[in-house]
C-alpha positions in Angstrom: 0.2 17.0 -22.5 1.8 20.4 -22.2 5.2 20.4 -20.6 6.5 16.8 -20.3 10.0 17.1 -19.0 13.1 16.3 -21.2 14.6 14.5 -18.2 12.4 11.6 -19.1 13.9 10.9 -22.5 14.3 7.4 -24.1 12.8 4.5 -22.2 12.3 6.7 -19.2 9.4 8.4 -21.0 7.3 5.4 -19.9 7.3 6.5 -16.3 3.6 7.8 -16.6 2.6 4.2 -17.5 4.2 3.0 -14.3 2.3 5.7 -12.4 -1.0 4.7 -14.1 -0.4 1.1 -13.2 0.2 2.1 -9.6 -3.0 4.1 -9.6 -5.1 1.3 -11.2 -3.7 -1.4 -8.9 -4.2 0.9 -5.9 -7.9 1.3 -6.8 -8.2 -2.5 -6.7 -6.3 -2.7 -3.3 -8.5 0.2 -2.0 -11.7 -1.8 -3.0 -10.5 -5.0 -1.3 -9.3 -3.0 1.7 -12.7 -1.2 2.0 -14.5 -4.5 1.8 -12.2 -6.0 4.5 -12.7 -2.9 6.7 -16.4 -3.1 6.3 -16.4 -6.8 7.2 -14.1 -6.3 10.2 -16.3 -3.5 11.5 -19.4 -5.8 11.3 -17.6 -8.9 12.8 -18.5 -9.5 16.4 -16.0 -9.9 19.2 -14.3 -13.3 19.7 -15.5 -15.3 22.7 -11.9 -15.5 24.1 -11.5 -11.7 23.8 -14.7 -11.2 25.7 -13.6 -13.6 28.5 -10.3 -11.8 28.9 -12.0 -8.4 28.5 -10.0 -7.3 25.5 -11.2 -4.1 23.9 -13.0 -4.1 20.5 -10.9 -2.3 17.9 -12.3 1.1 17.1 -13.8 1.7 13.6 -11.2 4.3 13.1 -8.3 1.9 13.8 -9.8 -0.6 11.4 -10.2 2.0 8.7 -6.7 3.4 9.1 -5.2 -0.1 9.2 -7.0 -1.0 5.9 -7.2 2.2 3.9 -4.3 4.5 4.8 -1.7 3.5 2.2 -4.1 2.8 -0.7 -5.9 6.2 -0.2 -2.7 8.3 -0.1 -1.2 6.3 -3.0 -4.1 7.1 -5.2 -3.7 10.8 -4.4 0.1 10.7 -4.9 -0.1 9.0 -8.2 -2.6 11.5 -9.5 -0.4 14.4 -8.4 2.6 12.8 -10.0 0.8 12.4 -13.3 -0.3 16.0 -13.2 3.2 17.1 -12.4 4.6 15.0 -15.2 2.3 16.3 -17.9 1.7 19.9 -16.8 4.5 21.0 -14.4 7.5 19.0 -15.5 8.0 16.3 -12.9 11.5 16.5 -11.6 13.4 13.2 -11.2 14.7 14.0 -7.7 11.1 14.5 -6.6 10.1 11.2 -8.2 13.0 9.5 -6.5 12.1 10.8 -3.1 8.4 9.9 -3.6 9.2 6.4 -4.8 11.5 5.7 -1.9 8.9 7.1 0.6 6.0 5.1 -0.8 8.1 2.0 -1.2 8.9 2.1 2.5 5.3 2.9 3.4 4.0 0.1 1.3 6.6 -2.4 2.6 5.6 -1.6 6.1 1.9 -1.8 5.4 2.3 -5.0 3.4 4.4 -6.6 6.2 1.7 -5.8 8.8 -1.0 -7.3 6.5 1.1 -10.4 6.0 2.0 -10.7 9.7 -1.6 -10.3 11.0 -3.6 -11.9 8.2 -1.6 -14.4 6.1 1.4 -15.8 8.0 -0.2 -15.7 11.4 3.0 -15.0 13.3 1.8 -11.7 14.7 -1.7 -13.1 15.1 -0.6 -16.1 17.2 1.9 -14.0 19.2 -0.6 -11.1 19.7 -0.9 -11.5 23.5 -3.6 -9.1 24.4 -4.5 -8.3 20.8 -2.4 -5.1 20.7 -0.3 -6.2 17.7 -3.1 -7.5 15.5 -6.6 -6.3 16.3 -8.0 -9.3 14.3 -7.3 -11.6 17.2 -10.1 -9.9 19.1 -12.7 -10.5 16.3 -14.6 -13.7 15.7 -12.9 -15.9 13.1 -12.9 -19.5 12.0 -11.0 -22.2 13.8 -8.2 -22.3 11.3 -8.5 -18.8 9.9 -7.1 -15.4 10.9 -9.6 -13.5 8.8 -12.6 -11.9 10.5 -15.7 -14.1 10.1 -17.6 -11.6 8.0 -14.7 -11.3 5.5 -13.1 -13.9 3.1 -9.6 -15.3 2.5 -10.0 -14.2 -1.1 -10.3 -10.5 -0.2 -7.2 -10.8 2.1 -5.2 -12.6 -0.5 -6.2 -10.1 -3.2 -5.2 -7.2 -1.1 -1.9 -8.7 -0.1 -1.0 -9.9 -3.6 -1.9 -6.6 -5.3 0.0 -4.8 -2.5 3.1 -6.8 -3.4 2.7 -5.8 -7.1 2.4 -2.1 -6.0 5.7 -2.5 -4.1 7.4 -3.9 -7.2 6.0 -1.0 -9.3 7.5 1.5 -6.8 10.9 -0.2 -7.3 10.5 0.3 -11.0 9.4 3.9 -10.5 12.5 4.5 -8.2 14.9 2.9 -10.7 13.5 5.0 -13.5 13.8 8.2 -11.4 17.4 7.2 -10.4 18.3 6.8 -14.0 16.9 10.2 -14.8 18.8 11.7 -11.9 22.0 10.1 -13.3 21.3 11.5 -16.7 21.0 15.0 -15.2 24.2 14.6 -13.3 26.1 13.4 -16.4 24.8 16.4 -18.3 25.8 18.9 -15.5 29.2 17.4 -14.9 29.9 16.7 -18.6 30.6 13.0 -17.9 
């Protein structure tokens, strides 16, 4: 712990703990997402999709759908921890990163909810372009590919919601640190 910034004084010094929590939860989300992607890749096409000659989703599309945000969040949180402890993480950088990843996770989580949990996107999928899961074999009352489980989907979606909340906390802490800097500069 070489050069922790003095911008993070008081309660704001706990921002690395928020970052560590984001990292740990994202590892769990990544594991659930990898399990889901593996199951989706192994799941055969749905009979209705075959009748209407809908295309099978590519393995790349399934992997990006499942693992994009968790993978980049793990990298980002490690970079932020290194910046905080060794290069003096600046609060404006932290504010921009928290806003960017909050929006990214909100979009990812909304798609997961729409296609796998709520079923709105699944049932209105038309040709399966909105939610690729509609083209995969699934149970009669399930939107989850037959080789996966509801538990994996619910764990991923639930932990994703917690990651979103942690990015809100990260953003609030960064905004407070930016306000502290501005008060110091303007003498307020």
